[in-house]
N, C-alpha and C positions, 0 to 999 in steps of 0.2 A: 532602498532592500537591492541586493544586485541579482539580474537574474537567475549565477547560479543557488544561490543558497535555499537550502532544506528552509521551506518552508511547509506547515500545515493546515489547511481548516473545515473546520466541522461545522456541521449539516445537522438537525437530529429532521428527522419527515416523519409523520405515520408509526414513528417507535423503529424506522430505522433510520440506522447513524452511515452519513458519504462523511467519506472522509476525501479532502481533493490536497493534494501533493506536489509543492512547488517546485522547481533550485534540480540538484540534484541530492541522488540517491546513491551514497556510497560511502568508505570507509569510515568517514569523517561524521555521519548523521544513522547510523545502519542501528542501534545503541536508542537513538532517541529515536526514531523511528517505531521502532516496534515498545518502547517507552511509550507514543506517541498511544501507537490503536491500543495498546495495553487501557492506560488514564480516560479517550474517551470511546472505546469499549463498553467502560464501566458503567459508562449513563442509562446504558438500554443493555434487555436480555436477549435483543433483537438481529435482521442481520446488521451485518457491518458491509458498506460498497468501499470501492477503494477507487478510484479518479486520478492518474495517473499521469494526462492529457500534457500536463504541466511539469513533467520530469523532461529535464535536460539533460541528463546522464541517467547512466544505472550503469552499479558496477558489482563486481558479485556480491563482495561485502550485503550492496545492497536487496539482489535477488536472496541472498540466506535470510534475510528478513525480511524481504516479502513474505519468502513458506512459514520461518517461524512464526509468523504471525499468521499464518492459515494457520497452521500441525495447532494450536495455544485455544486458539479460535472456533476448531473444529472437535480437539478434544475437551473441549467446552460443551458439545453439543449447540455451536451458535452458528449462523452461514454467515461467510466470510466469500464477496465478491470481486472482481476486478472487472467496471465497467467499460474503464476509458484509456486508450492510451496513446500517449502521443507517441507519432514513425521511431524516437532512439529507444525508446520503453518496447516498442510490439518490436522491432527487427531485431533486441537482442536480447527479451525471452522468446521471440515467436526459436532460435538461430540454439536454446538453447534446451527447449522444447516443453519449459517453462509456460508457456502459456498454456498445454494440455494441465502439468497439473494445478495453474489455476486457472482455471477453468475458465478466461478470456474470453 
């Protein structure tokens, strides 16, 4: 699999779900990402942790997908946390102020 291709891994530990995203989170995969969060989130009523350590690129569509995923889970009374960031994701989230919105 090319390094830039979107991929998501799922882990469940003690009622919490960790989603490990890799590759690019952009217009091409934003809807797929939101669907993945919803699908894997249905596995538990607990916390959803998002690990973006291996995200190589994040554009405005990807950022909107993160905000939408967080909003939908929080509206359901669920906890959503971004627990790790790649340097690329950290930079763009910091520059846009979304690191504060996403409670990184």
